[in-house]
FIKOLZA-1660 file (N, C-alpha, C; in steps of 0.1 Angstrom, whole numbers, plus 5000, padded with zeros to 4 digits):
% residues 171
   i   px   py   pz ch aa at
   1 5008 4988 5000  A  M  N
   1 5000 5000 5000  A  M CA
   1 5009 5012 5000  A  M  C
   2 5006 5021 4991  A  T  N
   2 5014 5033 4991  A  T CA
   2 5006 5044 4999  A  T  C
   3 5014 5053 5006  A  S  N
   3 5007 5063 5014  A  S CA
   3 5005 5076 5006  A  S  C
   4 5011 5077 4994  A  S  N
   4 5010 5089 4987  A  S CA
   4 4998 5090 4978  A  S  C
   5 4991 5079 4977  A  T  N
   5 4979 5079 4968  A  T CA
   5 4967 5072 4975  A  T  C
   6 4955 5074 4969  A  S  N
   6 4944 5068 4974  A  S CA
   6 4944 5053 4970  A  S  C
   7 4939 5045 4979  A  T  N
   7 4939 5030 4976  A  T CA
   7 4924 5025 4976  A  T  C
   8 4921 5014 4971  A  P  N
   8 4908 5009 4972  A  P CA
   8 4903 5008 4987  A  P  C
   9 4911 5005 4996  A  G  N
   9 4907 5004 5010  A  G CA
   9 4904 5018 5016  A  G  C
  10 4912 5027 5012  A  L  N
  10 4909 5041 5017  A  L CA
  10 4897 5047 5011  A  L  C
  11 4894 5044 4997  A  T  N
  11 4882 5048 4991  A  T CA
  11 4871 5042 4998  A  T  C
  12 4871 5029 5001  A  R  N
  12 4860 5022 5008  A  R CA
  12 4858 5028 5022  A  R  C
  13 4868 5031 5029  A  F  N
  13 4867 5037 5042  A  F CA
  13 4861 5051 5041  A  F  C
  14 4865 5059 5032  A  N  N
  14 4860 5073 5030  A  N CA
  14 4845 5073 5026  A  N  C
  15 4841 5063 5018  A  T  N
  15 4828 5063 5013  A  T CA
  15 4817 5054 5020  A  T  C
  16 4822 5047 5030  A  S  N
  16 4813 5038 5037  A  S CA
  16 4804 5046 5047  A  S  C
  17 4793 5040 5050  A  A  N
  17 4783 5047 5059  A  A CA
  17 4790 5050 5072  A  A  C
  18 4786 5061 5079  A  D  N
  18 4792 5065 5091  A  D CA
  18 4792 5054 5101  A  D  C
  19 4781 5046 5102  A  S  N
  19 4780 5036 5112  A  S CA
  19 4790 5024 5109  A  S  C
  20 4792 5021 5096  A  D  N
  20 4802 5011 5093  A  D CA
  20 4816 5016 5095  A  D  C
  21 4819 5029 5091  A  A  N
  21 4832 5033 5094  A  A CA
  21 4836 5034 5109  A  A  C
  22 4825 5038 5117  A  L  N
  22 4828 5039 5131  A  L CA
  22 4830 5025 5137  A  L  C
  23 4822 5015 5132  A  A  N
  23 4824 5002 5137  A  A CA
  23 4838 4997 5134  A  A  C
  24 4843 5000 5122  A  A  N
  24 4856 4996 5118  A  A CA
  24 4867 5003 5126  A  A  C
  25 4865 5016 5129  A  L  N
  25 4874 5023 5137  A  L CA
  25 4874 5018 5151  A  L  C
  26 4863 5014 5156  A  H  N
  26 4862 5007 5170  A  H CA
  26 4870 4995 5171  A  H  C
  27 4871 4987 5160  A  E  N
  27 4879 4975 5159  A  E CA
  27 4894 4979 5160  A  E  C
  28 4897 4991 5155  A  V  N
  28 4911 4995 5156  A  V CA
  28 4915 5000 5170  A  V  C
  29 4906 5008 5175  A  C  N
  29 4908 5014 5189  A  C CA
  29 4895 5016 5195  A  C  C
  30 4894 5010 5208  A  A  N
  30 4881 5010 5215  A  A CA
  30 4876 5023 5221  A  A  C
  31 4885 5034 5219  A  S  N
  31 4881 5047 5224  A  S CA
  31 4871 5053 5215  A  S  C
  32 4859 5057 5220  A  S  N
  32 4849 5063 5211  A  S CA
  32 4853 5077 5207  A  S  C
  33 4860 5084 5215  A  A  N
  33 4866 5097 5211  A  A CA
  33 4875 5096 5200  A  A  C
  34 4884 5087 5200  A  W  N
  34 4893 5084 5189  A  W CA
  34 4886 5082 5176  A  W  C
  35 4877 5072 5177  A  G  N
  35 4869 5069 5164  A  G CA
  35 4861 5080 5159  A  G  C
  36 4855 5088 5168  A  S  N
  36 4847 5100 5164  A  S CA
  36 4855 5110 5157  A  S  C
  37 4867 5112 5163  A  R  N
  37 4876 5122 5157  A  R CA
  37 4880 5119 5143  A  R  C
  38 4884 5106 5141  A  L  N
  38 4888 5102 5128  A  L CA
  38 4876 5102 5118  A  L  C
  39 4864 5098 5122  A  L  N
  39 4853 5097 5114  A  L CA
  39 4849 5112 5109  A  L  C
  40 4850 5122 5118  A  A  N
  40 4847 5136 5115  A  A CA
  40 4856 5142 5105  A  A  C
  41 4868 5136 5103  A  Q  N
  41 4877 5142 5094  A  Q CA
  41 4877 5136 5080  A  Q  C
  42 4869 5127 5078  A  R  N
  42 4868 5120 5065  A  R CA
  42 4863 5131 5055  A  R  C
  43 4866 5129 5042  A  P  N
  43 4874 5120 5036  A  P CA
  43 4890 5123 5038  A  P  C
  44 4898 5112 5037  A  Y  N
  44 4912 5114 5038  A  Y CA
  44 4917 5113 5023  A  Y  C
  45 4927 5122 5020  A  A  N
  45 4933 5121 5006  A  A CA
  45 4942 5109 5005  A  A  C
  46 4949 5106 5015  A  T  N
  46 4959 5095 5014  A  T CA
  46 4958 5086 5027  A  T  C
  47 4964 5075 5026  A  A  N
  47 4964 5066 5038  A  A CA
  47 4973 5073 5049  A  A  C
  48 4984 5079 5044  A  E  N
  48 4993 5086 5054  A  E CA
  48 4985 5097 5061  A  E  C
  49 4976 5104 5055  A  D  N
  49 4967 5114 5062  A  D CA
  49 4959 5107 5073  A  D  C
  50 4953 5096 5070  A  L  N
  50 4946 5089 5080  A  L CA
  50 4954 5084 5091  A  L  C
  51 4966 5079 5088  A  L  N
  51 4975 5075 5099  A  L CA
  51 4980 5087 5108  A  L  C
  52 4982 5098 5101  A  L  N
  52 4986 5110 5109  A  L CA
  52 4974 5115 5118  A  L  C
  53 4962 5114 5113  A  A  N
  53 4951 5118 5121  A  A CA
  53 4949 5108 5132  A  A  C
  54 4952 5096 5130  A  G  N
  54 4951 5086 5141  A  G CA
  54 4962 5089 5152  A  G  C
  55 4974 5092 5147  A  D  N
  55 4984 5096 5157  A  D CA
  55 4980 5108 5165  A  D  C
  56 4974 5118 5159  A  A  N
  56 4970 5130 5165  A  A CA
  56 4959 5127 5175  A  A  C
  57 4949 5119 5171  A  A  N
  57 4938 5116 5180  A  A CA
  57 4943 5108 5192  A  A  C
  58 4953 5099 5190  A  T  N
  58 4959 5092 5201  A  T CA
  58 4966 5101 5211  A  T  C
  59 4973 5110 5205  A  A  N
  59 4981 5120 5214  A  A CA
  59 4971 5128 5223  A  A  C
  60 4959 5130 5218  A  E  N
  60 4950 5139 5225  A  E CA
  60 4940 5132 5233  A  E  C
  61 4941 5119 5235  A  L  N
  61 4931 5112 5243  A  L CA
  61 4932 5116 5258  A  L  C
  62 4921 5119 5264  A  S  N
  62 4921 5121 5278  A  S CA
  62 4924 5109 5286  A  S  C
  63 4926 5110 5299  A  A  N
  63 4929 5098 5307  A  A CA
  63 4917 5088 5306  A  A  C
  64 4905 5093 5306  A  E  N
  64 4893 5085 5305  A  E CA
  64 4893 5078 5291  A  E  C
  65 4896 5085 5281  A  D  N
  65 4896 5079 5267  A  D CA
  65 4907 5069 5266  A  D  C
  66 4918 5071 5272  A  L  N
  66 4929 5062 5272  A  L CA
  66 4925 5049 5279  A  L  C
  67 4918 5050 5291  A  A  N
  67 4913 5039 5297  A  A CA
  67 4903 5031 5289  A  A  C
  68 4895 5038 5282  A  E  N
  68 4885 5031 5273  A  E CA
  68 4892 5024 5262  A  E  C
  69 4903 5029 5257  A  A  N
  69 4910 5023 5246  A  A CA
  69 4917 5010 5252  A  A  C
  70 4923 5012 5263  A  M  N
  70 4930 5000 5269  A  M CA
  70 4921 4989 5273  A  M  C
  71 4908 4992 5276  A  A  N
  71 4898 4982 5280  A  A CA
  71 4895 4973 5269  A  A  C
  72 4898 4977 5256  A  G  N
  72 4895 4969 5245  A  G CA
  72 4907 4959 5242  A  G  C
  73 4917 4959 5251  A  H  N
  73 4928 4950 5248  A  H CA
  73 4929 4939 5258  A  H  C
  74 4930 4927 5254  A  P  N
  74 4931 4915 5264  A  P CA
  74 4945 4915 5269  A  P  C
  75 4947 4909 5281  A  P  N
  75 4960 4907 5286  A  P CA
  75 4970 4899 5277  A  P  C
  76 4982 4902 5277  A  I  N
  76 4992 4894 5269  A  I CA
  76 4992 4880 5274  A  I  C
  77 4991 4872 5264  A  G  N
  77 4991 4857 5268  A  G CA
  77 4976 4851 5269  A  G  C
  78 4967 4861 5268  A  R  N
  78 4952 4856 5269  A  R CA
  78 4944 4864 5259  A  R  C
  79 4947 4861 5246  A  P  N
  79 4939 4868 5235  A  P CA
  79 4924 4865 5237  A  P  C
  80 4916 4874 5233  A  K  N
  80 4901 4871 5233  A  K CA
  80 4898 4859 5225  A  K  C
  81 4890 4850 5231  A  P  N
  81 4886 4838 5223  A  P CA
  81 4878 4842 5211  A  P  C
  82 4881 4837 5199  A  G  N
  82 4874 4839 5187  A  G CA
  82 4878 4853 5180  A  G  C
  83 4888 4860 5186  A  D  N
  83 4892 4872 5181  A  D CA
  83 4905 4871 5173  A  D  C
  84 4904 4870 5160  A  P  N
  84 4916 4868 5152  A  P CA
  84 4926 4879 5153  A  P  C
  85 4922 4891 5156  A  T  N
  85 4932 4903 5157  A  T CA
  85 4940 4901 5169  A  T  C
  86 4935 4898 5181  A  S  N
  86 4943 4897 5193  A  S CA
  86 4952 4884 5192  A  S  C
  87 4946 4873 5186  A  A  N
  87 4954 4861 5184  A  A CA
  87 4966 4864 5175  A  A  C
  88 4964 4871 5163  A  R  N
  88 4975 4874 5154  A  R CA
  88 4985 4883 5161  A  R  C
  89 4981 4893 5168  A  E  N
  89 4990 4903 5174  A  E CA
  89 4998 4896 5185  A  E  C
  90 4993 4887 5192  A  Q  N
  90 4999 4880 5203  A  Q CA
  90 5006 4866 5199  A  Q  C
  91 5008 4865 5186  A  R  N
  91 5013 4853 5181  A  R CA
  91 5026 4849 5188  A  R  C
  92 5034 4858 5193  A  G  N
  92 5046 4855 5199  A  G CA
  92 5045 4847 5212  A  G  C
  93 5033 4847 5218  A  M  N
  93 5030 4839 5229  A  M CA
  93 5025 4825 5226  A  M  C
  94 5022 4822 5213  A  A  N
  94 5015 4810 5209  A  A CA
  94 5023 4798 5213  A  A  C
  95 5036 4798 5212  A  G  N
  95 5044 4786 5215  A  G CA
  95 5051 4787 5228  A  G  C
  96 5047 4796 5237  A  A  N
  96 5053 4799 5250  A  A CA
  96 5052 4787 5259  A  A  C
  97 5062 4784 5267  A  S  N
  97 5062 4773 5276  A  S CA
  97 5052 4777 5287  A  S  C
  98 5048 4766 5294  A  E  N
  98 5039 4768 5306  A  E CA
  98 5045 4777 5316  A  E  C
  99 5058 4776 5318  A  E  N
  99 5065 4784 5328  A  E CA
  99 5064 4799 5324  A  E  C
 100 5066 4802 5311  A  L  N
 100 5065 4816 5306  A  L CA
 100 5051 4821 5307  A  L  C
 101 5041 4812 5304  A  R  N
 101 5027 4816 5304  A  R CA
 101 5023 4820 5320  A  R  C
 102 5028 4811 5328  A  A  N
 102 5025 4814 5343  A  A CA
 102 5032 4826 5347  A  A  C
 103 5044 4829 5343  A  E  N
 103 5051 4841 5347  A  E CA
 103 5043 4853 5341  A  E  C
 104 5039 4852 5329  A  M  N
 104 5032 4864 5323  A  M CA
 104 5019 4866 5330  A  M  C
 105 5012 4856 5334  A  L  N
 105 5000 4858 5342  A  L CA
 105 5003 4865 5355  A  L  C
 106 5012 4861 5362  A  E  N
 106 5016 4866 5375  A  E CA
 106 5020 4881 5372  A  E  C
 107 5029 4883 5363  A  L  N
 107 5034 4898 5360  A  L CA
 107 5022 4906 5355  A  L  C
 108 5013 4901 5346  A  N  N
 108 5002 4909 5342  A  N CA
 108 4993 4913 5354  A  N  C
 109 4990 4904 5364  A  L  N
 109 4982 4907 5376  A  L CA
 109 4989 4917 5384  A  L  C
 110 5002 4916 5386  A  A  N
 110 5010 4926 5394  A  A CA
 110 5010 4940 5388  A  A  C
 111 5011 4940 5374  A  Y  N
 111 5010 4952 5366  A  Y CA
 111 4997 4959 5368  A  Y  C
 112 4986 4950 5366  A  Q  N
 112 4973 4956 5367  A  Q CA
 112 4970 4961 5381  A  Q  C
 113 4975 4954 5391  A  E  N
 113 4973 4959 5405  A  E CA
 113 4980 4972 5407  A  E  C
 114 4992 4973 5402  A  R  N
 114 5000 4986 5403  A  R CA
 114 4995 4998 5396  A  R  C
 115 4991 4995 5383  A  F  N
 115 4987 5007 5374  A  F CA
 115 4971 5008 5372  A  F  C
 116 4964 4997 5376  A  G  N
 116 4950 4998 5374  A  G CA
 116 4944 4996 5360  A  G  C
 117 4953 4991 5352  A  H  N
 117 4948 4987 5338  A  H CA
 117 4958 4976 5332  A  H  C
 118 4953 4971 5321  A  V  N
 118 4960 4960 5314  A  V CA
 118 4974 4965 5309  A  V  C
 119 4984 4956 5310  A  F  N
 119 4997 4959 5303  A  F CA
 119 4995 4959 5289  A  F  C
 120 4998 4971 5283  A  L  N
 120 4996 4973 5268  A  L CA
 120 5010 4974 5262  A  L  C
 121 5011 4966 5252  A  I  N
 121 5024 4966 5244  A  I CA
 121 5020 4962 5229  A  I  C
 122 5027 4969 5220  A  C  N
 122 5025 4965 5207  A  C CA
 122 5033 4951 5205  A  C  C
 123 5024 4940 5206  A  A  N
 123 5030 4926 5206  A  A CA
 123 5034 4922 5192  A  A  C
 124 5030 4928 5182  A  T  N
 124 5032 4923 5168  A  T CA
 124 5047 4922 5166  A  T  C
 125 5052 4910 5162  A  G  N
 125 5066 4907 5160  A  G CA
 125 5074 4905 5171  A  G  C
 126 5069 4905 5183  A  R  N
 126 5076 4902 5196  A  R CA
 126 5075 4888 5200  A  R  C
 127 5085 4883 5206  A  T  N
 127 5085 4869 5212  A  T CA
 127 5078 4871 5226  A  T  C
 128 5074 4859 5231  A  G  N
 128 5069 4859 5245  A  G CA
 128 5080 4864 5255  A  G  C
 129 5092 4860 5253  A  E  N
 129 5102 4865 5262  A  E CA
 129 5105 4880 5261  A  E  C
 130 5104 4885 5249  A  Q  N
 130 5105 4900 5247  A  Q CA
 130 5094 4907 5255  A  Q  C
 131 5082 4902 5253  A  M  N
 131 5071 4908 5261  A  M CA
 131 5073 4907 5276  A  M  C
 132 5077 4895 5280  A  R  N
 132 5079 4894 5294  A  R CA
 132 5090 4903 5300  A  R  C
 133 5101 4904 5292  A  D  N
 133 5112 4914 5296  A  D CA
 133 5106 4928 5297  A  D  C
 134 5098 4932 5287  A  A  N
 134 5093 4945 5287  A  A CA
 134 5084 4948 5300  A  A  C
 135 5076 4938 5303  A  L  N
 135 5067 4939 5313  A  L CA
 135 5075 4939 5327  A  L  C
 136 5085 4931 5328  A  R  N
 136 5094 4932 5340  A  R CA
 136 5099 4946 5342  A  R  C
 137 5104 4952 5330  A  E  N
 137 5110 4965 5331  A  E CA
 137 5099 4976 5335  A  E  C
 138 5088 4976 5327  A  R  N
 138 5078 4986 5328  A  R CA
 138 5071 4986 5342  A  R  C
 139 5070 4975 5349  A  I  N
 139 5063 4974 5361  A  I CA
 139 5071 4983 5372  A  I  C
 140 5083 4986 5369  A  T  N
 140 5091 4995 5378  A  T CA
 140 5089 5010 5376  A  T  C
 141 5083 5013 5365  A  H  N
 141 5080 5028 5362  A  H CA
 141 5071 5035 5371  A  H  C
 142 5072 5048 5371  A  T  N
 142 5063 5056 5378  A  T CA
 142 5050 5056 5370  A  T  C
 143 5038 5058 5376  A  P  N
 143 5026 5058 5368  A  P CA
 143 5026 5069 5357  A  P  C
 144 5032 5080 5359  A  E  N
 144 5033 5090 5348  A  E CA
 144 5042 5085 5337  A  E  C
 145 5053 5079 5339  A  R  N
 145 5062 5074 5329  A  R CA
 145 5054 5063 5321  A  R  C
 146 5048 5054 5328  A  E  N
 146 5041 5043 5322  A  E CA
 146 5030 5048 5313  A  E  C
 147 5022 5058 5318  A  R  N
 147 5011 5064 5309  A  R CA
 147 5017 5068 5296  A  R  C
 148 5028 5075 5296  A  E  N
 148 5035 5079 5283  A  E CA
 148 5038 5067 5274  A  E  C
 149 5044 5057 5280  A  I  N
 149 5047 5046 5272  A  I CA
 149 5034 5039 5267  A  I  C
 150 5024 5037 5275  A  V  N
 150 5011 5031 5271  A  V CA
 150 5006 5039 5259  A  V  C
 151 5006 5052 5260  A  R  N
 151 5000 5060 5249  A  R CA
 151 5009 5058 5236  A  R  C
 152 5022 5056 5237  A  A  N
 152 5031 5054 5225  A  A CA
 152 5028 5039 5220  A  A  C
 153 5026 5030 5229  A  E  N
 153 5023 5016 5224  A  E CA
 153 5010 5015 5217  A  E  C
 154 4999 5023 5223  A  L  N
 154 4986 5023 5216  A  L CA
 154 4987 5030 5203  A  L  C
 155 4996 5040 5202  A  G  N
 155 4997 5046 5188  A  G CA
 155 5003 5036 5179  A  G  C
 156 5012 5028 5182  A  R  N
 156 5018 5018 5173  A  R CA
 156 5008 5008 5169  A  R  C
 157 5000 5003 5179  A  I  N
 157 4989 4993 5176  A  I CA
 157 4979 4999 5167  A  I  C
 158 4975 5011 5169  A  N  N
 158 4965 5018 5161  A  N CA
 158 4970 5019 5147  A  N  C
 159 4983 5023 5145  A  R  N
 159 4988 5024 5131  A  R CA
 159 4988 5011 5124  A  R  C
 160 4992 5000 5131  A  I  N
 160 4992 4987 5124  A  I CA
 160 4978 4983 5120  A  I  C
 161 4969 4985 5129  A  R  N
 161 4955 4981 5127  A  R CA
 161 4948 4990 5116  A  R  C
 162 4951 5003 5116  A  L  N
 162 4946 5012 5106  A  L CA
 162 4951 5007 5092  A  L  C
 163 4964 5004 5091  A  T  N
 163 4970 5000 5079  A  T CA
 163 4964 4986 5074  A  T  C
 164 4961 4978 5083  A  R  N
 164 4955 4965 5080  A  R CA
 164 4941 4968 5075  A  R  C
 165 4934 4977 5082  A  L  N
 165 4920 4980 5077  A  L CA
 165 4920 4985 5063  A  L  C
 166 4929 4992 5059  A  L  N
 166 4930 4998 5045  A  L CA
 166 4934 4987 5035  A  L  C
 167 4940 4977 5040  A  E  N
 167 4946 4966 5031  A  E CA
 167 4936 4954 5030  A  E  C
 168 4927 4953 5040  A  E  N
 168 4918 4942 5040  A  E CA
 168 4908 4943 5028  A  E  C
 169 4905 4931 5023  A  D  N
 169 4894 4929 5012  A  D CA
 169 4882 4925 5019  A  D  C
 170 4871 4934 5018  A  P  N
 170 4859 4930 5026  A  P CA
 170 4852 4919 5021  A  P  C
 171 4855 4913 5009  A  A  N
 171 4848 4902 5003  A  A CA
 171 4850 4889 5010  A  A  C
% end
């Protein structure tokens, strides 16, 4: 997909009914404010324009909006049953040992207790060990530092998912 020209996926997104576009955006990011902002800016001239709008919307999420976005993400190592997106993104945990799975569960629970939300990481392309190591490190952060990292990770996830949305064939 080139970002300098319109693609069939971008045309489809730009011309779909508001309700359909909003539903697709909700699959990308569970924040209703994020989706509404992107919907309001249609049509997009290029895929890059849409990605940049997504970045800007992520940067401007309030604490409540960020919490809503994070609530749409399952814990690492426990993708939503029947959800191909979370299964694909967490593929690095697919072959993890029982020991690694148990450690991730324990670390996820400790993280959630410390920060009050799920550990969010752009898991695409990462191994289970890499995600564990990131979780071990990030659990030591201050809440303020961790909020910055969560926002950056959410931005990466949203970009990957928006790109996939534009590349998917609805047929």
